[in-house]
N, C-alpha and C positions, 0 to 999 in steps of 0.2 A: 904465335908470338909469345915470348916470355918476358916478364918484367921482374927485376929484382928489387925487393923492398927492404927497408931497414930491418935488421935482424937476420938478413940472409935468406928470407923466404922467397921462393919462386912462385909466381902466379901467372896463369895463362891470361892472355888478353881477351877482351870482349866487352860487352855492355855490362857494367856492374850495376847490380840492383834491379835489373829488368827480369822479371820472372819468366822462366821458360814456358810455363803453361799459358801465360798471356800472349807471348810471341806466337806460339803454336795456334792459339785461338784466332789471332789476327791473320795468320797465314791461311788457315782453313776458311775463314770468312771471305777473304779476297779470292781464293781459288774457287770457292763455291759460286760466288756471284759473277766473277769475270772470266772464269775458266782459264786463268793464266797458269803456266807450268810452275810446279812447286819450286824448282831450282831458281827460277827468276824471282819469285817472291822472297825466297829465303835470303838472297843476296842483297835485297833492298836495304837501304839505310832505314833505321828505326823511324825517323821523321817521315820518310816517304811512305812507309807501310802504314803509319798512323793516318797520314793524309788520305790514302785510298780507303781505309776503313771508315773515316769520317764522310768521304764522298759517297760511298756505297750506302751508308746509313741515311744520309740526306736524300738520296734517290729513293730508298725504300720508304722513308717517311712521306715524301711527296706523293709517291704512288698510292700509299695507304690512305692519305688524306683525300685524294682525288677519286678514290674508289677503284683505281686501276690495279 
C-alpha cells in the first residue's frame, strides 16, 4: 500500500514508529512458547501480538513463583 504525502513523497504503509527488532522479538517469543506457525504470528495485529506476549509473560511469572 502506498500513500502520498505533502511534497509528493511516496511512503509504503505499515506501522509507523514500531521497531522491526521489537516486532521480531515478540514473534520469536510467541513462537517459542506456543509453537504457533511464524506466518500466523506475523499477520497478527500489533495489539493482539502484545496481548499474547503479556499473557505468556504472566504464565511464566506464575510458574516461576510457584516453583513449577
